[in-house]
N, CA and C atoms of all chains as a GROMACS GRO file, in nm:
protein
  609
    1MET      N    1   2.379  -0.788   0.951
    1MET     CA    2   2.408  -0.716   1.060
    1MET      C    3   2.386  -0.553   1.075
    2PRO      N    4   2.374  -0.569   1.185
    2PRO     CA    5   2.360  -0.440   1.284
    2PRO      C    6   2.453  -0.343   1.265
    3VAL      N    7   2.413  -0.234   1.236
    3VAL     CA    8   2.494  -0.123   1.179
    3VAL      C    9   2.431   0.002   1.219
    4LYS      N   10   2.566   0.069   1.304
    4LYS     CA   11   2.487   0.208   1.395
    4LYS      C   12   2.586   0.308   1.315
    5ASN      N   13   2.531   0.482   1.311
    5ASN     CA   14   2.603   0.560   1.286
    5ASN      C   15   2.596   0.692   1.352
    6ARG      N   16   2.689   0.767   1.308
    6ARG     CA   17   2.728   0.953   1.425
    6ARG      C   18   2.677   1.007   1.329
    7LEU      N   19   2.595   0.987   1.270
    7LEU     CA   20   2.529   1.130   1.173
    7LEU      C   21   2.464   1.213   1.269
    8ARG      N   22   2.365   1.210   1.370
    8ARG     CA   23   2.315   1.341   1.420
    8ARG      C   24   2.449   1.403   1.514
    9VAL      N   25   2.546   1.320   1.543
    9VAL     CA   26   2.629   1.398   1.610
    9VAL      C   27   2.728   1.458   1.577
   10LEU      N   28   2.709   1.391   1.435
   10LEU     CA   29   2.794   1.466   1.331
   10LEU      C   30   2.736   1.634   1.247
   11ARG      N   31   2.656   1.570   1.244
   11ARG     CA   32   2.574   1.700   1.234
   11ARG      C   33   2.589   1.789   1.324
   12ALA      N   34   2.509   1.732   1.425
   12ALA     CA   35   2.511   1.869   1.547
   12ALA      C   36   2.658   1.923   1.588
   13GLU      N   37   2.715   1.912   1.565
   13GLU     CA   38   2.862   1.933   1.590
   13GLU      C   39   2.916   2.061   1.499
   14ARG      N   40   2.834   2.026   1.358
   14ARG     CA   41   2.848   2.123   1.240
   14ARG      C   42   2.719   2.200   1.280
   15GLU      N   43   2.616   2.209   1.354
   15GLU     CA   44   2.497   2.277   1.356
   15GLU      C   45   2.438   2.280   1.275
   16TRP      N   46   2.423   2.175   1.154
   16TRP     CA   47   2.357   2.180   1.046
   16TRP      C   48   2.178   2.105   1.064
   17SER      N   49   2.096   2.134   1.058
   17SER     CA   50   1.981   2.093   1.035
   17SER      C   51   1.968   1.962   0.959
   18GLN      N   52   1.852   1.905   1.012
   18GLN     CA   53   1.877   1.765   0.885
   18GLN      C   54   1.816   1.804   0.740
   19GLN      N   55   1.744   1.881   0.769
   19GLN     CA   56   1.714   1.959   0.596
   19GLN      C   57   1.870   2.000   0.540
   20GLN      N   58   1.909   2.040   0.569
   20GLN     CA   59   2.032   2.116   0.530
   20GLN      C   60   2.119   2.011   0.509
   21LEU      N   61   2.103   1.908   0.600
   21LEU     CA   62   2.235   1.816   0.566
   21LEU      C   63   2.128   1.700   0.432
   22ALA      N   64   2.026   1.706   0.452
   22ALA     CA   65   1.938   1.629   0.308
   22ALA      C   66   1.979   1.671   0.181
   23ASP      N   67   1.994   1.850   0.187
   23ASP     CA   68   1.995   1.929   0.069
   23ASP      C   69   2.169   1.899   0.025
   24ALA      N   70   2.257   1.915   0.107
   24ALA     CA   71   2.342   1.861   0.054
   24ALA      C   72   2.394   1.747  -0.016
   25LEU      N   73   2.304   1.645   0.034
   25LEU     CA   74   2.297   1.491   0.009
   25LEU      C   75   2.170   1.425  -0.119
   26ALA      N   76   2.122   1.541  -0.143
   26ALA     CA   77   2.022   1.567  -0.240
   26ALA      C   78   1.920   1.423  -0.246
   27VAL      N   79   1.882   1.444  -0.053
   27VAL     CA   80   1.763   1.323  -0.031
   27VAL      C   81   1.663   1.424   0.025
   28SER      N   82   1.567   1.328   0.065
   28SER     CA   83   1.486   1.452   0.146
   28SER      C   84   1.504   1.388   0.287
   29ARG      N   85   1.415   1.529   0.374
   29ARG     CA   86   1.473   1.513   0.524
   29ARG      C   87   1.452   1.422   0.577
   30GLN      N   88   1.307   1.334   0.544
   30GLN     CA   89   1.283   1.212   0.601
   30GLN      C   90   1.387   1.088   0.582
   31SER      N   91   1.504   1.080   0.510
   31SER     CA   92   1.566   1.033   0.469
   31SER      C   93   1.666   1.016   0.569
   32VAL      N   94   1.721   1.171   0.627
   32VAL     CA   95   1.837   1.185   0.708
   32VAL      C   96   1.815   1.140   0.814
   33ASN      N   97   1.640   1.139   0.834
   33ASN     CA   98   1.608   1.124   0.998
   33ASN      C   99   1.596   0.965   1.012
   34ALA      N  100   1.516   0.897   0.903
   34ALA     CA  101   1.534   0.776   0.926
   34ALA      C  102   1.677   0.643   0.953
   35ILE      N  103   1.803   0.747   0.906
   35ILE     CA  104   1.925   0.719   0.853
   35ILE      C  105   1.970   0.703   1.022
   36GLU      N  106   1.941   0.835   1.082
   36GLU     CA  107   2.012   0.875   1.209
   36GLU      C  108   1.913   0.836   1.318
   37THR      N  109   1.817   0.759   1.299
   37THR     CA  110   1.726   0.695   1.445
   37THR      C  111   1.760   0.537   1.404
   38GLY      N  112   1.816   0.519   1.236
   38GLY     CA  113   1.844   0.359   1.279
   38GLY      C  114   1.736   0.278   1.203
   39LYS      N  115   1.667   0.366   1.103
   39LYS     CA  116   1.549   0.293   1.063
   39LYS      C  117   1.597   0.227   0.940
   40TYR      N  118   1.695   0.255   0.877
   40TYR     CA  119   1.751   0.298   0.750
   40TYR      C  120   1.830   0.274   0.730
   41ASP      N  121   1.923   0.172   0.653
   41ASP     CA  122   2.085   0.193   0.633
   41ASP      C  123   2.052   0.231   0.477
   42PRO      N  124   2.176   0.316   0.468
   42PRO     CA  125   2.150   0.381   0.342
   42PRO      C  126   2.287   0.288   0.226
   43SER      N  127   2.255   0.262   0.121
   43SER     CA  128   2.356   0.197   0.055
   43SER      C  129   2.463   0.250   0.042
   44LEU      N  130   2.585   0.180  -0.025
   44LEU     CA  131   2.690   0.190  -0.017
   44LEU      C  132   2.710   0.324  -0.095
   45PRO      N  133   2.684   0.358  -0.195
   45PRO     CA  134   2.690   0.485  -0.270
   45PRO      C  135   2.649   0.555  -0.178
   46LEU      N  136   2.555   0.625  -0.135
   46LEU     CA  137   2.486   0.678  -0.062
   46LEU      C  138   2.594   0.710   0.063
   47ALA      N  139   2.608   0.580   0.185
   47ALA     CA  140   2.696   0.586   0.246
   47ALA      C  141   2.837   0.694   0.240
   48PHE      N  142   2.909   0.678   0.085
   48PHE     CA  143   3.013   0.729   0.035
   48PHE      C  144   2.977   0.868  -0.003
   49ARG      N  145   2.878   0.902  -0.030
   49ARG     CA  146   2.827   1.074  -0.040
   49ARG      C  147   2.780   1.143   0.108
   50ILE      N  148   2.760   1.070   0.200
   50ILE     CA  149   2.770   1.106   0.348
   50ILE      C  150   2.914   1.089   0.397
   51ALA      N  151   2.995   1.068   0.386
   51ALA     CA  152   3.136   1.049   0.415
   51ALA      C  153   3.187   1.174   0.353
   52ASP      N  154   3.184   1.194   0.219
   52ASP     CA  155   3.224   1.351   0.155
   52ASP      C  156   3.175   1.443   0.182
   53VAL      N  157   3.044   1.427   0.196
   53VAL     CA  158   2.981   1.582   0.263
   53VAL      C  159   3.060   1.606   0.385
   54PHE      N  160   3.079   1.503   0.538
   54PHE     CA  161   3.148   1.527   0.638
   54PHE      C  162   3.300   1.529   0.615
   55GLY      N  163   3.358   1.475   0.524
   55GLY     CA  164   3.468   1.511   0.498
   55GLY      C  165   3.594   1.408   0.553
   56MET      N  166   3.478   1.228   0.599
   56MET     CA  167   3.583   1.162   0.686
   56MET      C  168   3.563   1.030   0.566
   57PRO      N  169   3.657   0.948   0.673
   57PRO     CA  170   3.629   0.834   0.616
   57PRO      C  171   3.521   0.792   0.629
   58ILE      N  172   3.451   0.688   0.563
   58ILE     CA  173   3.302   0.597   0.636
   58ILE      C  174   3.294   0.553   0.695
   59GLU      N  175   3.411   0.472   0.737
   59GLU     CA  176   3.419   0.366   0.815
   59GLU      C  177   3.462   0.440   1.023
   60GLU      N  178   3.438   0.564   1.013
   60GLU     CA  179   3.442   0.644   1.130
   60GLU      C  180   3.285   0.698   1.128
   61ILE      N  181   3.217   0.709   1.068
   61ILE     CA  182   3.042   0.744   1.048
   61ILE      C  183   2.947   0.599   1.071
   62PHE      N  184   2.959   0.508   1.000
   62PHE     CA  185   2.915   0.448   1.004
   62PHE      C  186   2.990   0.284   1.059
   63LEU      N  187   2.926   0.212   1.179
   63LEU     CA  188   2.985   0.090   1.297
   63LEU      C  189   2.901   0.009   1.309
   64ARG      N  190   2.978  -0.072   1.328
   64ARG     CA  191   2.914  -0.206   1.384
   64ARG      C  192   2.858  -0.193   1.499
   65ASP      N  193   2.716  -0.264   1.499
   65ASP     CA  194   2.675  -0.227   1.626
   65ASP      C  195   2.738  -0.339   1.758
   66MET      N  196   0.687   2.450   0.292
   66MET     CA  197   0.586   2.381   0.209
   66MET      C  198   0.659   2.289   0.148
   67ALA      N  199   0.635   2.155   0.166
   67ALA     CA  200   0.704   2.028   0.079
   67ALA      C  201   0.720   2.068  -0.070
   68GLN      N  202   0.791   2.037  -0.132
   68GLN     CA  203   0.797   2.095  -0.299
   68GLN      C  204   0.761   1.951  -0.320
   69ILE      N  205   0.723   1.995  -0.472
   69ILE     CA  206   0.625   1.819  -0.541
   69ILE      C  207   0.781   1.811  -0.649
   70LYS      N  208   0.799   1.710  -0.649
   70LYS     CA  209   0.958   1.643  -0.722
   70LYS      C  210   0.902   1.640  -0.804
   71PRO      N  211   0.975   1.666  -0.940
   71PRO     CA  212   0.970   1.596  -1.070
   71PRO      C  213   0.901   1.477  -1.148
   72ALA      N  214   0.953   1.420  -1.023
   72ALA     CA  215   0.954   1.243  -1.070
   72ALA      C  216   0.790   1.223  -1.024
   73ALA      N  217   0.749   1.315  -0.951
   73ALA     CA  218   0.579   1.307  -0.895
   73ALA      C  219   0.527   1.380  -1.006
   74ILE      N  220   0.551   1.462  -1.024
   74ILE     CA  221   0.471   1.561  -1.154
   74ILE      C  222   0.452   1.465  -1.273
   75ARG      N  223   0.594   1.429  -1.323
   75ARG     CA  224   0.557   1.357  -1.402
   75ARG      C  225   0.454   1.186  -1.434
   76ASN      N  226   0.480   1.154  -1.289
   76ASN     CA  227   0.402   1.035  -1.280
   76ASN      C  228   0.244   1.072  -1.232
   77LEU      N  229   0.239   1.202  -1.203
   77LEU     CA  230   0.057   1.282  -1.204
   77LEU      C  231   0.032   1.292  -1.361
   78LYS      N  232   0.127   1.364  -1.427
   78LYS     CA  233   0.054   1.408  -1.597
   78LYS      C  234   0.017   1.272  -1.673
   79ARG      N  235   0.094   1.162  -1.624
   79ARG     CA  236   0.084   1.002  -1.666
   79ARG      C  237  -0.036   0.962  -1.681
   80THR      N  238  -0.046   0.984  -1.496
   80THR     CA  239  -0.218   0.947  -1.456
   80THR      C  240  -0.329   0.993  -1.515
   81GLY      N  241  -0.309   1.135  -1.501
   81GLY     CA  242  -0.420   1.192  -1.599
   81GLY      C  243  -0.438   1.182  -1.737
   82VAL      N  244  -0.370   1.142  -1.848
   82VAL     CA  245  -0.326   1.077  -1.979
   82VAL      C  246  -0.422   0.975  -1.961
   83ILE      N  247  -0.336   0.868  -1.830
   83ILE     CA  248  -0.416   0.717  -1.883
   83ILE      C  249  -0.565   0.718  -1.829
   84MET      N  250  -0.600   0.830  -1.726
   84MET     CA  251  -0.709   0.787  -1.676
   84MET      C  252  -0.807   0.895  -1.791
   85ALA      N  253  -0.750   0.959  -1.865
   85ALA     CA  254  -0.823   1.040  -1.966
   85ALA      C  255  -0.870   0.911  -2.088
   86VAL      N  256  -0.757   0.844  -2.128
   86VAL     CA  257  -0.751   0.768  -2.173
   86VAL      C  258  -0.882   0.629  -2.194
   87TYR      N  259  -0.874   0.571  -2.068
   87TYR     CA  260  -0.955   0.473  -1.997
   87TYR      C  261  -1.094   0.570  -1.967
   88LEU      N  262  -1.139   0.664  -1.954
   88LEU     CA  263  -1.250   0.743  -1.956
   88LEU      C  264  -1.349   0.714  -2.096
   89ALA      N  265  -1.267   0.769  -2.238
   89ALA     CA  266  -1.293   0.794  -2.324
   89ALA      C  267  -1.295   0.648  -2.371
   90GLY      N  268  -1.212   0.549  -2.374
   90GLY     CA  269  -1.216   0.400  -2.440
   90GLY      C  270  -1.332   0.368  -2.363
   91ILE      N  271  -1.380   0.375  -2.242
   91ILE     CA  272  -1.486   0.292  -2.170
   91ILE      C  273  -1.635   0.327  -2.210
   92LEU      N  274  -1.617   0.498  -2.264
   92LEU     CA  275  -1.747   0.548  -2.277
   92LEU      C  276  -1.753   0.516  -2.432
   93ALA      N  277  -1.642   0.492  -2.527
   93ALA     CA  278  -1.698   0.441  -2.660
   93ALA      C  279  -1.715   0.333  -2.700
   94ALA      N  280  -1.660   0.213  -2.562
   94ALA     CA  281  -1.721   0.072  -2.583
   94ALA      C  282  -1.830   0.057  -2.520
   95GLN      N  283  -1.854   0.107  -2.422
   95GLN     CA  284  -2.000   0.095  -2.413
   95GLN      C  285  -2.118   0.179  -2.493
   96TYR      N  286  -2.104   0.226  -2.586
   96TYR     CA  287  -2.159   0.312  -2.655
   96TYR      C  288  -2.147   0.267  -2.792
   97LEU      N  289  -2.068   0.235  -2.824
   97LEU     CA  290  -2.057   0.140  -2.984
   97LEU      C  291  -2.087  -0.006  -2.979
   98ILE      N  292  -2.039  -0.067  -2.846
   98ILE     CA  293  -2.051  -0.207  -2.794
   98ILE      C  294  -2.226  -0.250  -2.747
   99GLU      N  295  -2.222  -0.136  -2.670
   99GLU     CA  296  -2.382  -0.197  -2.662
   99GLU      C  297  -2.453  -0.147  -2.714
  100ARG      N  298  -2.475  -0.023  -2.741
  100ARG     CA  299  -2.588   0.017  -2.785
  100ARG      C  300  -2.586   0.015  -2.966
  101GLN      N  301  -2.435   0.016  -3.001
  101GLN     CA  302  -2.453  -0.001  -3.190
  101GLN      C  303  -2.450  -0.121  -3.211
  102GLY      N  304  -2.426  -0.213  -3.141
  102GLY     CA  305  -2.384  -0.353  -3.189
  102GLY      C  306  -2.268  -0.368  -3.223
  103VAL      N  307  -2.197  -0.319  -3.221
  103VAL     CA  308  -2.034  -0.288  -3.294
  103VAL      C  309  -1.961  -0.470  -3.236
  104SER      N  310  -1.948  -0.531  -3.348
  104SER     CA  311  -1.888  -0.678  -3.246
  104SER      C  312  -1.773  -0.701  -3.369
  105GLY      N  313  -1.709  -0.829  -3.343
  105GLY     CA  314  -1.596  -0.851  -3.433
  105GLY      C  315  -1.499  -0.838  -3.382
  106PRO      N  316  -1.349  -0.787  -3.479
  106PRO     CA  317  -1.242  -0.765  -3.411
  106PRO      C  318  -1.217  -0.609  -3.412
  107LEU      N  319  -1.341  -0.504  -3.434
  107LEU     CA  320  -1.345  -0.388  -3.385
  107LEU      C  321  -1.404  -0.367  -3.269
  108ALA      N  322  -1.496  -0.483  -3.191
  108ALA     CA  323  -1.576  -0.486  -3.061
  108ALA      C  324  -1.397  -0.531  -2.982
  109TYR      N  325  -1.328  -0.649  -2.991
  109TYR     CA  326  -1.209  -0.655  -2.930
  109TYR      C  327  -1.144  -0.545  -2.920
  110SER      N  328  -1.119  -0.452  -3.019
  110SER     CA  329  -1.043  -0.364  -3.019
  110SER      C  330  -1.102  -0.227  -2.877
  111LEU      N  331  -1.156  -0.230  -2.913
  111LEU     CA  332  -1.258  -0.137  -2.841
  111LEU      C  333  -1.219  -0.162  -2.709
  112ALA      N  334  -1.293  -0.291  -2.646
  112ALA     CA  335  -1.272  -0.339  -2.518
  112ALA      C  336  -1.130  -0.308  -2.479
  113LEU      N  337  -1.076  -0.350  -2.555
  113LEU     CA  338  -0.877  -0.344  -2.484
  113LEU      C  339  -0.877  -0.214  -2.443
  114VAL      N  340  -0.917  -0.128  -2.482
  114VAL     CA  341  -0.838   0.012  -2.478
  114VAL      C  342  -0.841   0.079  -2.358
  115PRO      N  343  -0.984   0.041  -2.298
  115PRO     CA  344  -1.002   0.041  -2.093
  115PRO      C  345  -0.860  -0.052  -2.046
  116GLY      N  346  -0.874  -0.175  -2.094
  116GLY     CA  347  -0.830  -0.250  -2.039
  116GLY      C  348  -0.670  -0.220  -2.011
  117PHE      N  349  -0.594  -0.186  -2.136
  117PHE     CA  350  -0.474  -0.167  -2.164
  117PHE      C  351  -0.454  -0.020  -2.056
  118ALA      N  352  -0.534   0.018  -2.064
  118ALA     CA  353  -0.528   0.180  -2.001
  118ALA      C  354  -0.477   0.139  -1.898
  119MET      N  355  -0.617   0.023  -1.784
  119MET     CA  356  -0.580   0.023  -1.622
  119MET      C  357  -0.412  -0.070  -1.630
  120ALA      N  358  -0.408  -0.118  -1.752
  120ALA     CA  359  -0.259  -0.181  -1.734
  120ALA      C  360  -0.142  -0.088  -1.728
  121ALA      N  361  -0.153  -0.001  -1.809
  121ALA     CA  362  -0.077   0.166  -1.815
  121ALA      C  363  -0.035   0.223  -1.675
  122LEU      N  364  -0.172   0.190  -1.644
  122LEU     CA  365  -0.162   0.270  -1.474
  122LEU      C  366  -0.060   0.188  -1.380
  123PHE      N  367  -0.039   0.080  -1.386
  123PHE     CA  368  -0.008  -0.008  -1.315
  123PHE      C  369   0.162   0.008  -1.346
  124TRP      N  370   0.179  -0.002  -1.451
  124TRP     CA  371   0.328   0.067  -1.539
  124TRP      C  372   0.361   0.189  -1.511
  125SER      N  373   0.307   0.269  -1.489
  125SER     CA  374   0.330   0.441  -1.467
  125SER      C  375   0.308   0.416  -1.295
  126GLY      N  376   0.310   0.327  -1.210
  126GLY     CA  377   0.295   0.336  -1.062
  126GLY      C  378   0.444   0.274  -1.077
  127GLY      N  379   0.488   0.156  -1.164
  127GLY     CA  380   0.652   0.120  -1.093
  127GLY      C  381   0.726   0.220  -1.202
  128GLU      N  382   0.703   0.282  -1.308
  128GLU     CA  383   0.808   0.372  -1.407
  128GLU      C  384   0.795   0.507  -1.242
  129ALA      N  385   0.736   0.552  -1.176
  129ALA     CA  386   0.756   0.655  -1.113
  129ALA      C  387   0.821   0.581  -0.990
  130ILE      N  388   0.831   0.489  -0.954
  130ILE     CA  389   0.911   0.411  -0.857
  130ILE      C  390   1.068   0.396  -0.922
  131ALA      N  391   1.098   0.391  -1.050
  131ALA     CA  392   1.236   0.402  -1.105
  131ALA      C  393   1.272   0.541  -1.138
  132GLU      N  394   1.223   0.657  -1.111
  132GLU     CA  395   1.222   0.730  -1.151
  132GLU      C  396   1.293   0.811  -1.031
  133THR      N  397   1.241   0.784  -0.903
  133THR     CA  398   1.208   0.860  -0.735
  133THR      C  399   1.368   0.836  -0.723
  134ASP      N  400   1.464   0.951  -0.659
  134ASP     CA  401   1.612   0.927  -0.692
  134ASP      C  402   1.621   0.885  -0.531
  135ASP      N  403   1.532   0.949  -0.409
  135ASP     CA  404   1.569   0.939  -0.310
  135ASP      C  405   1.562   0.779  -0.304
  136GLU      N  406   1.651   0.710  -0.212
  136GLU     CA  407   1.680   0.571  -0.228
  136GLU      C  408   1.544   0.523  -0.092
  137PHE      N  409   1.569   0.616  -0.053
  137PHE     CA  410   1.477   0.604   0.099
  137PHE      C  411   1.328   0.547   0.070
  138MET      N  412   1.310   0.666  -0.001
  138MET     CA  413   1.144   0.677  -0.042
  138MET      C  414   1.151   0.555  -0.126
  139ARG      N  415   1.214   0.560  -0.244
  139ARG     CA  416   1.188   0.438  -0.329
  139ARG      C  417   1.165   0.316  -0.261
  140MET      N  418   1.216   0.294  -0.136
  140MET     CA  419   1.264   0.141  -0.079
  140MET      C  420   1.090   0.173  -0.033
  141LEU      N  421   1.028   0.292   0.047
  141LEU     CA  422   0.913   0.313   0.095
  141LEU      C  423   0.827   0.276  -0.014
  142ALA      N  424   0.831   0.309  -0.123
  142ALA     CA  425   0.752   0.266  -0.209
  142ALA      C  426   0.739   0.130  -0.261
  143VAL      N  427   0.846   0.082  -0.358
  143VAL     CA  428   0.829  -0.041  -0.312
  143VAL      C  429   0.802  -0.134  -0.218
  144ARG      N  430   0.824  -0.088  -0.058
  144ARG     CA  431   0.754  -0.185   0.057
  144ARG      C  432   0.576  -0.177  -0.007
  145GLN      N  433   0.514  -0.016  -0.050
  145GLN     CA  434   0.405   0.008  -0.062
  145GLN      C  435   0.371  -0.079  -0.144
  146HIS      N  436   0.391  -0.102  -0.253
  146HIS     CA  437   0.360  -0.196  -0.366
  146HIS      C  438   0.338  -0.329  -0.358
  147LEU      N  439   0.455  -0.368  -0.317
  147LEU     CA  440   0.474  -0.481  -0.236
  147LEU      C  441   0.355  -0.525  -0.155
  148ILE      N  442   0.302  -0.471  -0.079
  148ILE     CA  443   0.191  -0.516   0.025
  148ILE      C  444   0.103  -0.480  -0.055
  149ALA      N  445   0.057  -0.390  -0.152
  149ALA     CA  446  -0.051  -0.355  -0.213
  149ALA      C  447  -0.108  -0.441  -0.324
  150ALA      N  448   0.034  -0.523  -0.366
  150ALA     CA  449  -0.010  -0.655  -0.462
  150ALA      C  450  -0.046  -0.763  -0.372
  151GLY      N  451  -0.005  -0.808  -0.261
  151GLY     CA  452   0.007  -0.930  -0.163
  151GLY      C  453  -0.195  -0.900  -0.072
  152PHE      N  454  -0.208  -0.789  -0.102
  152PHE     CA  455  -0.322  -0.728  -0.039
  152PHE      C  456  -0.459  -0.791  -0.179
  153ALA      N  457  -0.400  -0.741  -0.258
  153ALA     CA  458  -0.492  -0.744  -0.362
  153ALA      C  459  -0.527  -0.903  -0.400
  154MET      N  460  -0.359  -0.962  -0.444
  154MET     CA  461  -0.392  -1.137  -0.439
  154MET      C  462  -0.440  -1.218  -0.315
  155SER      N  463  -0.429  -1.155  -0.209
  155SER     CA  464  -0.520  -1.189  -0.108
  155SER      C  465  -0.706  -1.234  -0.137
  156VAL      N  466  -0.703  -1.108  -0.132
  156VAL     CA  467  -0.884  -1.047  -0.182
  156VAL      C  468  -0.946  -1.141  -0.287
  157ALA      N  469  -0.856  -1.162  -0.371
  157ALA     CA  470  -0.918  -1.237  -0.511
  157ALA      C  471  -0.878  -1.337  -0.483
  158SER      N  472  -0.814  -1.434  -0.394
  158SER     CA  473  -0.794  -1.565  -0.367
  158SER      C  474  -0.930  -1.614  -0.276
  159VAL      N  475  -0.939  -1.510  -0.178
  159VAL     CA  476  -1.043  -1.538  -0.119
  159VAL      C  477  -1.188  -1.553  -0.181
  160TRP      N  478  -1.181  -1.445  -0.192
  160TRP     CA  479  -1.319  -1.409  -0.320
  160TRP      C  480  -1.323  -1.550  -0.396
  161GLY      N  481  -1.205  -1.546  -0.452
  161GLY     CA  482  -1.244  -1.636  -0.596
  161GLY      C  483  -1.290  -1.751  -0.527
  162MET      N  484  -1.291  -1.818  -0.392
  162MET     CA  485  -1.296  -1.956  -0.367
  162MET      C  486  -1.432  -1.945  -0.325
  163LEU      N  487  -1.462  -1.815  -0.253
  163LEU     CA  488  -1.640  -1.823  -0.200
  163LEU      C  489  -1.716  -1.830  -0.326
  164GLU      N  490  -1.704  -1.772  -0.437
  164GLU     CA  491  -1.761  -1.786  -0.575
  164GLU      C  492  -1.710  -1.848  -0.638
  165MET      N  493  -1.662  -1.982  -0.642
  165MET     CA  494  -1.656  -2.089  -0.694
  165MET      C  495  -1.748  -2.166  -0.622
  166PHE      N  496  -1.767  -2.155  -0.490
  166PHE     CA  497  -1.895  -2.235  -0.421
  166PHE      C  498  -2.011  -2.197  -0.403
  167GLU      N  499  -2.013  -2.093  -0.507
  167GLU     CA  500  -2.108  -2.024  -0.501
  167GLU      C  501  -2.173  -1.952  -0.362
  168LEU      N  502  -2.088  -1.892  -0.288
  168LEU     CA  503  -2.120  -1.837  -0.198
  168LEU      C  504  -2.100  -1.717  -0.181
  169VAL      N  505  -2.092  -1.620  -0.258
  169VAL     CA  506  -2.110  -1.470  -0.306
  169VAL      C  507  -2.074  -1.452  -0.447
  170GLU      N  508  -2.136  -1.306  -0.483
  170GLU     CA  509  -2.177  -1.278  -0.601
  170GLU      C  510  -2.048  -1.287  -0.740
  171HIS      N  511  -2.016  -1.289  -0.833
  171HIS     CA  512  -1.906  -1.267  -0.952
  171HIS      C  513  -1.938  -1.156  -0.937
  172ILE      N  514  -1.781  -1.128  -0.950
  172ILE     CA  515  -1.752  -0.986  -0.930
  172ILE      C  516  -1.634  -0.993  -1.061
  173ASN      N  517  -1.626  -0.882  -1.159
  173ASN     CA  518  -1.532  -0.905  -1.300
  173ASN      C  519  -1.421  -0.877  -1.232
  174PRO      N  520  -1.323  -0.938  -1.304
  174PRO     CA  521  -1.165  -0.944  -1.214
  174PRO      C  522  -1.089  -0.796  -1.235
  175PHE      N  523  -1.189  -0.698  -1.315
  175PHE     CA  524  -1.073  -0.608  -1.318
  175PHE      C  525  -1.099  -0.493  -1.180
  176PHE      N  526  -1.228  -0.554  -1.135
  176PHE     CA  527  -1.253  -0.469  -1.014
  176PHE      C  528  -1.132  -0.490  -0.919
  177ILE      N  529  -1.044  -0.539  -0.889
  177ILE     CA  530  -0.914  -0.605  -0.817
  177ILE      C  531  -0.800  -0.476  -0.770
  178VAL      N  532  -0.848  -0.390  -0.900
  178VAL     CA  533  -0.771  -0.270  -0.898
  178VAL      C  534  -0.825  -0.202  -0.769
  179VAL      N  535  -0.907  -0.197  -0.687
  179VAL     CA  536  -0.967  -0.125  -0.579
  179VAL      C  537  -0.917  -0.170  -0.454
  180PRO      N  538  -0.898  -0.326  -0.463
  180PRO     CA  539  -0.806  -0.388  -0.304
  180PRO      C  540  -0.641  -0.351  -0.316
  181TRP      N  541  -0.664  -0.332  -0.500
  181TRP     CA  542  -0.536  -0.288  -0.498
  181TRP      C  543  -0.458  -0.148  -0.464
  182ALA      N  544  -0.565  -0.068  -0.478
  182ALA     CA  545  -0.554   0.072  -0.411
  182ALA      C  546  -0.588   0.063  -0.241
  183VAL      N  547  -0.628  -0.007  -0.230
  183VAL     CA  548  -0.681  -0.005  -0.062
  183VAL      C  549  -0.501  -0.070  -0.024
  184GLY      N  550  -0.466  -0.179  -0.083
  184GLY     CA  551  -0.319  -0.185  -0.043
  184GLY      C  552  -0.265  -0.095  -0.014
  185ILE      N  553  -0.253  -0.011  -0.133
  185ILE     CA  554  -0.140   0.135  -0.160
  185ILE      C  555  -0.174   0.187  -0.025
  186PHE      N  556  -0.283   0.261   0.018
  186PHE     CA  557  -0.295   0.290   0.162
  186PHE      C  558  -0.289   0.203   0.240
  187VAL      N  559  -0.302   0.087   0.268
  187VAL     CA  560  -0.252   0.013   0.395
  187VAL      C  561  -0.107   0.019   0.386
  188GLY      N  562  -0.054   0.011   0.264
  188GLY     CA  563   0.087   0.007   0.235
  188GLY      C  564   0.118   0.173   0.317
  189MET      N  565   0.067   0.200   0.294
  189MET     CA  566   0.133   0.397   0.319
  189MET      C  567   0.088   0.399   0.527
  190ILE      N  568   0.038   0.313   0.582
  190ILE     CA  569   0.020   0.334   0.719
  190ILE      C  570   0.125   0.229   0.775
  191VAL      N  571   0.185   0.112   0.719
  191VAL     CA  572   0.263   0.000   0.762
  191VAL      C  573   0.383   0.103   0.730
  192ASN      N  574   0.407   0.166   0.641
  192ASN     CA  575   0.555   0.238   0.645
  192ASN      C  576   0.537   0.349   0.730
  193ARG      N  577   0.433   0.419   0.783
  193ARG     CA  578   0.413   0.496   0.867
  193ARG      C  579   0.452   0.460   1.037
  194ILE      N  580   0.374   0.327   1.047
  194ILE     CA  581   0.433   0.278   1.163
  194ILE      C  582   0.572   0.234   1.166
  195THR      N  583   0.641   0.164   1.071
  195THR     CA  584   0.742   0.071   1.072
  195THR      C  585   0.881   0.219   1.101
  196HIS      N  586   0.877   0.296   0.991
  196HIS     CA  587   0.947   0.381   0.939
  196HIS      C  588   0.913   0.498   0.941
  197GLY      N  589   0.793   0.529   1.039
  197GLY     CA  590   0.772   0.703   1.028
  197GLY      C  591   0.741   0.771   0.978
  198VAL      N  592   0.703   0.720   0.838
  198VAL     CA  593   0.751   0.843   0.702
  198VAL      C  594   0.551   0.728   0.641
  199TRP      N  595   0.452   0.839   0.594
  199TRP     CA  596   0.398   0.759   0.529
  199TRP      C  597   0.414   0.722   0.367
  200GLY      N  598   0.584   0.777   0.334
  200GLY     CA  599   0.543   0.733   0.225
  200GLY      C  600   0.500   0.842   0.104
  201GLN      N  601   0.549   0.788  -0.035
  201GLN     CA  602   0.450   0.870  -0.097
  201GLN      C  603   0.295   0.818  -0.209
  202CYS      N  604   0.199   0.884  -0.199
  202CYS     CA  605   0.080   0.823  -0.293
  202CYS      C  606   0.108   0.879  -0.391
  203PRO      N  607   0.120   0.734  -0.519
  203PRO     CA  608   0.112   0.731  -0.593
  203PRO      C  609   0.022   0.791  -0.717
   0.00000   0.00000   0.00000
């Protein structure tokens, strides 16, 4: 099932760079870029970590396409 | 500048040790078996050292994948290794058929590591095209 996400928008709202978000998630900048561009859907544990970093419920970040 | 991850450093160290064992093993086997005429169980043991060293190289690649914390980079590495394995087995299958009908020279099976390494490089190119990232060089 295709999944889209609001990562880029949420990151821009907080004025974070991809590297800053990557550091917060303990992943590579390339991972953040791949998720933002829809080339990679994160695992559930990583998706929860992303939700924790943004302080939002997971379903407000990842949506059905 | 990109920071080298601890898993990559561990893999580099492992690979260095394995290659040293491989070189020492092959030199010792060549000298003792071919020049000194060592035979029997000792010859088998000597010949197995470089063979097991090559096997350890593949194990090290798998270990490096398992030690990669970043799931996206790990996925790219798995793709790379699958492509490399498929590429190497395809080359072996085609070459084997040609060899069976005596259309090409015999090549020792351990040379399969060469198309495997080429396959790793092909995997990096595929990753770059499909995911925009080269992945990591094992």
